[in-house]
N, C-alpha and C positions, 0 to 999 in steps of 0.2 A: 390855499388853506394852510393854516399854521401847522407845522410839523408836530406840535404838542397837542393838537386837537384830537380828542377821543372819537374814533369813527366806529359807528355801530350799525350793523345791518340786521334788519328784522325780517324773518321769513314767516309770513302768516297769510292766510287766505280767508275770504268770506264768500258765501254763496247762498243760494236758496236752500241748498241741502244742509249746509253746516251752520247757517245763521251768521250773525254779525259779532258775536261775543268775543271771539279770538282777536279780531282786528281792533275792536273797541278797547279792550284792556291793554293791548300793545300800544295803542295811541296814548293812553294814560301814562304808561311808563316812558314812552318816547318824549312826551311833553316835559316830564321831570328831568330826563337826561339832557334834553336840548337846553333847558333852563340852566343846567350846570355847565354848559359850554360844549356839549358833544354834538357831532354831526351825525344825524340819524337818517338812514335810507331804508326804504321798504322794498322787498321783493315779493310780488304777488302775481298769481296766475289769473288771467282774465276769464274767470268762471261766471256762469249765469247768476246774476244777483250780487255781483261783487261790489265792494265799497271803495274801489280805487280812486274814483273821483272825489270822494269825501276825504280820503287821506291827503290827496293833492291840495284840496281846498284848505287844509290845515297847515299847508306850507312844507310838506315833505315830498322829496323826490321819490317816485315809485318806479322801480325797474320792473317792467311788465314781462311776464312769461306768457307765451302765446296760448290762446284758448285751444283746447284739444279738438281735433276734427270729429272724433267719435267718442262715445262713452267708454271709459276704461273698464275692463272686465278683470276682476281679481283672480289671482292664481293661488294655489295652496299655501305657499310660504309667505304670503302677504299678511300685514297686520290687519286688525279688524276693520279699520276705517280707511283702508288703502284707496278705495274708489274716490275719496274726497280730494285727492291730488289731481284727478282728471287724467293722469298719465301714470306710467310705472314709476316706482321710486328711483330706479336707475336713470330714467329719462329726466326726472326732476332734478337729480344731482347734476347732470350735464348742463341743463338749462340754467340752474342757479349759479354754477361756477362761471358760466359764460357771461353772466350779468354782474358778477362781483366787481367792485372797484379795483383799479390797478394797484392802488396802495392797500396793503393788507389791513382789513378791519381788526380792531382790537377785540371786538365782541361780535358774535353772531347769536342773535336771539331767535329761538324757534318756538312757535306756538301752533302746533299742527298735529292732530291725532293720527295722521297718516305717515308721520315720520318717526323712525326709530334709530337705533344705534348704527345700523348699516349705512344709512344716509349720512348720519353725523360723522362717522369714521372717514367717509370720502371727503367731507368738507374740512376735517380737522387740519390738514396741511395748508389750507387756504386762509385760515383765520387765526386770531390770537386765542381767545377763550370762547367757549360755547355755553350758552344758557338755554335751558329748556323750561317752558311753561306747560304744565300738564295737570290733569286731575283724574286721569283714568287708571294710572299705575298698572297698565296691561302689556307693557313692552319694555325692552332693554333700551337704555340711553347711554351715549358716550358724551358726557357733559361735565363741566366744571362747577356749574351752579344749577340747581333744580328748584323751581318754584311751584308749589301747589298751595293756592291761597284758600283752599276749602277746609271744611270741618268734617272729620271722619272719626269713627271709632278706631283706635289703634293707629292713628295717622303717623306716629313717629316711626313705625316699622314698615309702612306700606312699600317703600322703595328700597328696602335693604338689599334685595337680590336683583335689583333692576338698574342700579348705578354703581360706579366704582366707590370703594370706601373713602377715597379722597374727595369725592363730590360734596360740595357744601349744599345742604338741603334747607330750604326755607319753607316751612310747613305750617299751615293754619291760617285762620282769618286775620291774625295780626299783620299778615303780609298782603291783605287784600288790596288790589290795585284800584284805588278810588281816585277820581278826579278831584282837584283842589276845591271845586265848588261844594263838595260834600263836607270837607273839613271846615270851610267858611260857614256853611249853613248850620253845622253842628254847634259852632260857637254861639250862634244867635238863636238856638232852638228854644221854642216856648215849652212850657210844661204841658205835657199831654194829659188830658183828663178822662180819656176813655169814651167820650161822647163822639159818635160818628156823624159828622156833618159833611164830609167829603171823602169819596172813595176813588183811588187811583187804579186803573186797569192797564196793565202793561205786560205783554207776553213776549218780549224781545223784539228785535228789529224785523224779523221775517215772519214768525208765527205761521208756518206752513199749514198746520191743521186748523187754523182759525179758531183757537180757543178764545180769542177776544170776543168774537160774536157770541159764543156760548155764555160768556160772563155777562155780556150786555143783555141777552135775552132774560137771564135770571134777574138782573137788576131792574129791567123794564117791567117785569111782572109784579114787582112790589108796588101795589097801587097807592099805598099811603106813605111812600118813602119821604123822609125828611132830610135827604142828603143830596148833594150834587155829585156828578161823576166826571172825572177827567180820564179820557181814553187816549193812550199814546200808541202810535204805530211807527214803524220805520219806513223809509222810502222804498225798501225792497219787499214790503208786504203786498202780496198779490190781491188781497181782499180789502184794501184800504178804501176803495170807492164805496163798497157796500157798507163798511163800518161807518164811514162818514155819513151815509144816508140814514143809518139807524140813529146816529147822534142828532141829526137834524130833526128827525121825527119824534124825539123824546125831549121833553123839557128838562133843562139843567144837565144835559149830557154835552160835554165839551170835547171836541175832536182836536187832537194835536198830532202832527206828522214830523218825524225826524227833529225832535226838540233839542235845544241846547240848555234847557233849564230844568232838567229832571230833578235836581236837588230841591229847587223851589216848589215843584209839584209835590214832591214827597213830604216836604215840610207842611204844606197846606193840607195834605191828606191825613185822615185819622185811621184809615184801613187801606191796604193794598190787596189786589187780586192779581196774581201773576205766576211766572215760571220760577223754577228752582235753580237757575244758573247764577252768574256773577252778580245779577241785580240783587240777589239775596243780601250781599254784604253792603250794598248801597243803602238798602232799606234799614238794615241793622244800625248802620252808622248814624242814622237819624231817628232811631227808635220807632220806626213805623211798623206796626203789627201787620201780618200778612196771611192770607189764605193762598196756598201754593199748590199748583198742579205740575207734576214732573212731565216735561215735554219729551224727554229722551232718557234712555237707560242710565246715562251717566249723571243725570240730575236726581235720580231716585235716592241714592245714598246721601247726597248733599242735603236734599230737602228733609230726609228722615233724621239725619244727624242734627240739623238745625231745629227740627221739631223736638227732638230729645233734649236739646239745650233750652227749650222753652221760648224761642224767639219768633216762632211762626207755627202755623197749623198746616201740616202736610196732608192734603186731601187724597193723594195717590197719583197713579199714572193717568194720562189723558184718556186712555181707553176705558177707565173706570168711572169717569166723571161726566154726568149729563147736566143739562141746565137745571133740572129738578133737584139733583143732589147739591149742586152749587147754591141754589136758592135756599135750601134748608140750612146749609152751613153758614151762609151770609146772615140769615135771620137770627140764628143762634148766637153768632159771634157779636153782632151789633147789640144784642140784648144784654151782653155781659161786660160791663165796664171793668170789673175786676180782672177778667182774662186779658182784656186789651191793655190795661195798665201793667200787668205782670209781663206780658210779651215785650212791651216797650222798654221797660226797665232792664230786662235781661239782654235785649238786643243792644242797647247802648253800652252795656258792660262788656259785650263780646267783641265789638268792632269800634276802634277809636278813630279810624279814618287816616291813620298815618302810615299805612302799609307801603305805599309807593316810595316814601322817603326811606324806609328801612331797606327795601329792595335795592334802590339806587345806591345807598350807602355800602351795601355788601358788594355791589359790582365795582365800585370805586376802590374798596379795600383789597379786592382780589387783583 
């Protein structure tokens, strides 16, 4: 390896419990950094439902942390999502350090709700600079660069007491980590007219509570529907066989698993039904109106803030939404071309699809 090559290590996990979003957005950043000549390695723990094989298929070396023998039980001074590591943070520090390359990485990128400043301080002597990707703002961080790609009320001050004053903060949807396919698709985007001929259903790679089926039940109950439905699930979705069966039983329902053409599906759609995570910014970049259900507590504020910005309709938490409620919302939305056109226009103005370039530029400058 050339001594001038930038070496970057990414510590991120995916599992049935935490979903796939952390790893997927890190892959987007990794692709951009690799294109700029960096060598990027991943450190991931072998948790149930992980995406390690997918990361390796994309050409990255993955340094694997052993799957824990038993479920980790949190102790009082742990952070809120500590169990997502599968082990204690102290054990994860030891395991991570043992896997680090001999040559000191210039950057360590951390995207994990179970990691805070205590973990980061232990890794500080082992690496050059530390970048944290977060959107909870619920714990202290020891980092040089912090990225929160989401939209919040008062987002400029959310991390004021959680990071050092010298930390460079990249806040807001202008830094959303979107794959190049979305930037390309945006350039060729047709004018949306508010007429719903195709609906995209996607609730993330895992969807543990099976909101996908809830949406399909609502859509299937519309007897006079004049639209087609694209249904996307991840390979880690435990309900995918049942979802596929529902699609087979309903005309114009198309089943897709672990797709590589999400931008193409979003361009073809006139309305999306999905979750309030990072997919929000993918939809916005292509001006796709959406009905959104918050699948986790951290998605509630994101979805509500995006609703306030007029780019989607936040229906509430998953516990509040039945197929009947969803059916009513779908029917009302489809009937209003004005609402759909307004959502689309505001979404396009909010996210331009160049966030990953801005983030990579900031890393290079630091």
